[in-house]
N, C-alpha and C positions, 0 to 999 in steps of 0.2 A: 525429377524426386518429387514422390507424391507424399504429401501429407497427410496421414490417417484422421478424418474427419470426426471421427467418434470417437469416443471414448468409454468401451464397452464395459460394462459392470457382470462379474460371472460368478456365481458360488461355489466356493468351495465344498465338496462333494464332505470334508469333513470335520468344515466350521460354520453351518447355514451362516453366520453372522459376520465371516469374515467374507470380503468380497474384492474382487483384482481390477483395477483400470488401466487399459492398457495406452499405454500413454505414445508410445509409435515413436515416429521421427525426433518428438519434442525433446524425447532424453537421448536422441544419438549425440549431440555437441558434446553431450560427458562421455558418452563410451569409447564414440570412437576417436575425440579428442584425448580421451585418457589413451587407448590401444594405437596413436601416433605415438604418442611420447613415452608410451610402455616398450612397444617395439623399437623405439629409437634408443634406450636405455638397452635394454635386453644385448642389442646386436653391435652395440657401439661397446661393450663393453666386452665381447667375444668374437669379434669377425678379425680383429687383429691380435688376439690372442696369442696366435703360433709363432707370431715374430716378437710379440713381450716376451715369451719365454726365453727364447734364443739370446736378445739383444740384452736383457734386463736381467733377468734370471738365469744367466746363462747357460742355459741347455743344450745340448746337442741337438741337433735340428731330427733326429728319430726318435730322443726322449721326449720333446715339447709334440709331435705329432703324433705320438700314444697319448702324452697325456691331454690334449684336445679330444681325440677319440673316444676317451675314458669319460672326460668331461660330459662330452656330446650324448655320448651313448645314454651316461648316468640320468644327464636331463629330460631325452626322452621317454628311457621306461618308466620316470618318476612319473610320466602322467599315468600311466594304470592306476599307481597308487593314491593318486590324486582324486581321480574319476572314481575309487570304489568311496574313499573317504567323503566326496562332495555328494555323490549320488544316494549312500545311507545314511550320513549324518549330520553334512555341517549344512549341504546345499551350497549351491552359485554362488551366491552373494559373499558367505562368509571365507567360504576356499579362497577365492578372489581378492578378499582385504588381505587374508593372511601373507599370500604368496606377493603381493605387487609389495606389501614391507617389506617383507626378505628379499625381495629383489634389491628394492632399495638399499638397505642396508647390508648387502652383499657389495652394491656398485660402489660404496660409502668405501668398504673396505678394500676391493680390490684397488682403487684410487690410492688408499695409505700405504700401499706397499709401494708406489710408485714415489708418494711425497715423502714418506719416510725413510731417510738413508737405511736405517735399523731395519728395516723393513724387507731389502734386497742386499746381494752380495755387489762389492765394487764392481764399476768395470772394468772390464775387458781393453788391453791393449790392442790395438790398431795391427802392430806385427804379424806376419803369420810365423804360426809357430810358437807363437808364445802362449803362458800357461795361464787358464782363470779358474778364478776360485767360484767354486759353486755355489749355489745355496745351502744356509745351514738349515738344521732341523727345524730352528723355530720360527725362521723364515718361510719354510717350507708349510710348516703347521700353519702359520696365519694364511697363506696363500689358499691352501686346502680349506681352508674357514671363510674366506670370502667364497670363493665356487662350491662349498656346499648351500650358501644361503643362496647364491644365484640357481643352483640346482633346481633347492625348494621353491623359488621365487617359478621358475619358466613351469616347472614340472607340473604346479598348481596353474596355472595362468593358460597354457595350450589347451587343455582339453575344456574348460570351461568359460572362456572369453566369447568363444562364438557361439553357443549356446545361452548364455544369457544374455548376448543382444538379440537374439531370435525370440528368447522370452518377453520381449518387450511390445512387442505384436501377436493381434488376434489373430493364430493361425486359423480360426473359422470364418473371417472375413475376405472378403475380394483385396479391399487394400492391405489388410493384414498378412495376407500370402506375397503381395506384389510388393510389400513393406521386407518380408525375411528375405527374397527372390535379392532385392536392392541391396540391403548390410550384406549379405554373404560378398559381392561384388565389393564394396567400399571394403570390407574386411581383410581380402585379397589384394586392394588396391593399396592400404595403408602399410601394410606387411612387406609390400617389394617397394614402397615409398622408403621405409624406414632402413632395409638394405641397404638401397641405392644411399642413400642420404650416409648413412653411417661409412659404408665402405669407401667413401668420396670425402664428404667435408671433414668426418671423425677423425677417419683412418688417418688422412694427410698431418689433420694436427698430433693425432700420435705420432706420426714417423718421422715428422719433419719439425716442428715448434717443442712441444712438450707432452711427455708421456703422462705427467700429474695434471696436465690442463686437458690433456686427450679425454682421460679417464674420468676428469672430475664432470667433463659434460654430458656422458651416460646419467651420473648420479644426478644432476640437477633436475635432467630430463626426466626421470624416473621420481624423485620428488615431486614436479610439477603433472606426474601422471596421478598422480598420487590421490592432491590435490584436487582436481578436475574430476576423479572417480564419484572420492566422495561428499563433495560437491552436491551431485545428484544423488544422494544414498536415500534419500526421502519420497523418489518419484519412481524409483525402481518398483518393476516387480519383482518379488522375492520369491521362486517357486521351491516350496518344499521338498528334502530329498524324500521320496519316493522308494528306497531301496534300491541297492547293488545288482545289476542282470548277473553279475558273477554267481549270487546265492542264489537264483535262478536256475543258472545253468549246472550248478554243484548238485542244486535238489536231483534233479530230471536225471541226473549220472547216478546219485547215490539209489534213488528209487528204482532205476533200471537195474543197477545189479543187485537189488534186494530181490526184485522178480525176475532175475535169469532165465531160471526154471522153468518159467511157465509158457506155454503156446502160445502164439501170435493165434489164440479163435475165442469167441466171444464176445461181452460186449468191451468194449472201451468209451472212457472216459474222457467226453467234447464238451463239457460244459460249459460257458464262457458269460462272465460278469456283465451287468447292465453295463457299469461304469467302464468296462474294458476300452480302452484307447488306439490297441494295433489293429495294425491290418489284419483282415482272417487266413490265415494260408491254410492253402490245401495239401491235402494229406502226400506226402513222398515215399517213394521204394526205396532210398538209399538209406543209409544207417538204419535198420528195419531192427535191431536190438534195444534201440531207444527206445520204439512204440511199446514194449513190454511197460515201461512206466508208466503207462495209460492203459493196462489191463485192469479194472475194474472184479473185485472179486467180494463175496460176502461180507468178509472183515473188514473191507474199507468201508469209514461211516463217511455219512454228507453231513452237511445243514440242511435245514428245513429250505433255506432257498436252494439247492443244489453244489453251494459251493463246499468245498473240504475241509471236514472236522479235524484231521491229522495229513497236513500238507506233505510231509516225507513220509508216506506212506502209497500216496498216488497223485500223478501228474495228469491236466488233463492233453492232449493230443495237442493244442495250440502251442503248450507251453514244451512242447517233443519239438514240432517244427522248427518252434525260435528257435530252439540247442543246436539241431539241423542247419540251420542258416548260419551259426557260426561256425559250424566243425568242416561247412562244404567251403567256405570262405579262407580258413588255417591253410588248406597247402598253395590258392593264392598269394595271400599274403607270403609268406615264403619266398614265394619269388619274386616277387614284386619289391620285397623290400631288400634284395640283394642288389635291387640295381642303387643303390644308395653307395655300397660300396666303393665303387666307379666314381658315384658322382665323389664321395670324399675324397678321392686322389687328386681330382680338381680342385679342393678347396684348402688343400694341403702343400702336397708335394709341386701343383703349379707355382705356387708363393715362392716356391724355392727355386725352379727354376729362373723366374721372373728377376730373384735376387743378381744372377748370373748370367743376365742377358744387358743389353742396350735399352733400359727403359725410356732415355730421352726424348722429348715429343720432337721433332723435326732437328733444328742445328741449334734450339735455345738449349738451355741451361736447367730447365723444371724438367724432371726425374717421374714416372708416374708410380707413386708407394707400391711396391708389390704385393699389399692386401687386394690394391682397388682393382689389379687384375679380372676378381672373381664377381666384379660389378657387369660385367661382359656376359659373363652366366645367367645374370638377371634378367638383362636385357634382353636375351636369347626369348628366355620365358614368357619375357613382359611382352615383345613385340607381336611373337607366335600368336598369344593366345587371344586377339581380338581377328587376327588371320584365321585363326581357326575358327571360331565362332561364326563368322558374318562370311566368312567365305569357300573355306571346306567344307562347314558343315550344310550349307545349301544345297552345294555341287554333290558330296555323297549320298544326301539323301534323296538326288531324282536319282538314284540307281539303285540305293539298298532299299529304300521306302520307308526306311527309321527318323525320327525324327532328330536325334541325337546324330544321323549321318552314318557312322559307326557302335559295337557293342562298345562299352567299358575296358572288357577286356581286348578287344583289338585294339582299344587306343592306348592301353600298358603295353600291349607288345609292341606297338608302333616305338613306342619310347626305350624298349629296352635294346628295340634294333639300332638305335639310333645312338646309344647308350655305348654298345662294340664300337660302331664307325667312328665315336669320337676318342678311344682309347686307344684304337689301332694308328690315329691322326696325332695323337698325343705324343705315343712311342716315336713315328716317323720324327715328329719338329722336336722334338730332344735328340734322337742320332744327326739330326742338323745342327740343333745348337751345341754341341760334345764336340762335334767335327772342326766348327767353327772356331770354336774354343783353343784346340789342340795347334791346327792348321795356321791362324792368324795373329796376328798380332794382339794382344786384350786391350779390353777399353780401360783395365785397373786391375782392384784387386779387392773384392767383397772379404770383409771383415772376419776370420775363423775360419772363411769358405776358400775360395781360387779365385785362379783368373775368371774377369767377367766376359764372356762371349761379346763378339759384334754383330752377333744376329739379333737383330730387332726384337723386343718384347711383342710387338705387335701379330708376328707369327703364332704366339699364344693363343690370338683371339677367339682362330675358327674355330678351334677343339673345345672354348669354355662355350662361345653360341651354340653350337652344335650341343653341349650337354643341356644347356638350359630348355633349349628345342626341345630336347628325352625328356627334362623334366615338367616342360608342359603339358606333352602328353601322358608321361606314365606319373608323375608325383600328383597330377591333377585330375587326372584319370582312375588312380587310388583311393582320391578322397571321395568320386564320388559313385563309386560300385559301392566299396565300405557303405556309404551313407544310404544308397539304394537297396542294398544287398541284406541290411542289417534291420532286425524290427523296433517300430519305433522310440519303444523303452529303451534301447541299447546304442542309441546314437552316440551320446556320451561316449560310450566304452568303446565304439567304434573309431572316434577321432584319437582316442589313446591306443588304440590298436594300430594308426596309422604310423603316432611317434615311435612305439617301442617296434614299427619295422626299424625307422628310423636308428632309434638305439641298436638294435641289433647287429644291424650293418657297420655303424661305429665301433661294438667292441669285435665285432668277426678283421674289420679294417687294422685295428690294432694288434690282433694276432699276426693277422698275415704278416705286419711289417715286421713284427719280430721274429716270426719263423725265417722271414727269407733274409733276414738281417745277419741274424742266426748261422742260418743255414750256409749263404755265401762268405761269409767271412773269413772262414778256414779254406776257400775251394782257391782251384789254381787259377780261375777268371775274374779273381779279387772279388771283395764286396758291391754289391749292386747299390747299393743306398748309403756311398760314405758322405760329410760332412762337404767336401767338396766332388758336387756333382761330375765335376771334368773326368774324376779317378774313378769312377763310378759306372754302371750301367743301368741306369735309371729306364731306360727304352726297355729293355727283360723285364723288369717290374710292371712294367702298363701291357708289355705283350702279354704276361703273365693272366693279369688283371682281364684281359680281351677274352685269353680262354676260358676262362672261368663263366663271363658274360655270355659265352657262346653255350657251354653247357646249362647255365641257366635258362635261357632263352629256348633251349630242346625241352627241357623240363617245363617250362611255365606252356609252349604250345600244349604236352600233353595234359598240363593238368584243365587246362582251359577248355580245352575237348571234352573233358571230363565234369567239367563244372555242370552244375542244372542253374540257371535264374531263378528266382523265387518266384513263386505262385500264388497272388493272392485271390481272396475271393469277391468277384465284385458283384454287387444285386444289381438289378438294374428293377426302379423302384416301380416302372411304369408296369410291367410286366410280374414284380416279383421274384424273377428267376436270378440263378446265381450263374457268375459266369467265372471263370479264371484269367486271371491276368498275371502275363510273364514283365519283369520290371527290372 
């Protein structure tokens, strides 16, 4: 870990008297410390949510799964709103401050639903067939309020945390660039660390000790995260909001529509301001209709320095090409986002599978908490990333000549293929679990569900590990793809687009569950997704998801073949010539 030796001062364009001091690693204890506690708090409040809703709020399994999917989807879609407000009005520091306070209050409210008996329904009897009283409107309203606060917090933190940490390093120095790269590694390490701690220690306390204590731990951790973050308030670089890229995208589209009747001949406006910070993009032939936004007519007025006098009547070719970058990414984004439809099933219905499996470790009495099984998904991802980086990339580099070994889209495609394999494996394991439950003596009965199969829960681990490896390829590959293919001033927007993809997958998963449940409820073969999985056909649902992922994989191959990587114009300073470089 290299400490930035100099504290470089740079004068702002907007205010000559205002200067920035980059403190680099000196402020990282505040940012990374806050990041660790904040992730522990958010993940600890939501990682075991599906079990909390079924055991404390007496919801049916499919209802709890849909609620969790909607909650996750809204949290992820909230990032696009937060990114807009952050870039346009508040800046990253203020957005993070508001979001963290909201997260803390949401964690406290969630804990209160467990502590105060009036805020949750009475506990169900363990006997099979017993009637459970569901939550009242008031109890649902308070729970929804807690979840809304967590949505506001998570939606504000996710698109801002990573860029805010990178803001603390000077990107124009060698030490600063290395610091940014190192910070990215620490960011993902803390995220994985928080996931694993939450899925083991915190989940164990919630499931085996007390929900009141188990949900109080995330609230306390969030409070510690807030204290650490605000302790370094006077030391941070606080970048001012510079305007949302959504505004720029809208302007290009509006101007292109205004000039749709013009022919693509004549003068094209190609002015670039002196303080322009993005890489200069070369002209592309795709989406040529947007080029009309840059057609310069006698009516278009310019300032003395060549800048636009009326921005809503004319756009530069650079602005047009930046919008093309976004449009080109969208078909790929849709396909890559659908990866998480399968991923979500491994974090919801796999938990229900484990409830009706043998969760004992060896011959002892200790049982693995159901939600803890998803830690193997994280382990698969965590173990594979260094193997990929240190072994596979150098090996592939020898054959492809690429620094990254393979392209970003090839990496995503490999992850999508493993996703299909994981779902097929999940269906096979579920079929075996159900057969064992119906043909051999059960180990007992899960409350409100049914017989516990004597099949070891360890059989669920391979499908989770495989999905984790798929996420290391498809998930991390997506983030790298968006980061490199979007213009520099749109990278916060790119980060929110990634989370919006997960949000879309969550909503689609909720819709899919409802559709399958409604269609199969009155069928001759019976419901696929009943409370008692032994009476259902969960493996059919997994085969359905695998089939959908196969169709999506074919679509991904088509759009990947069509896609053209971003070309930047790089100048060779020794001879003053320009070259195109694909990134």
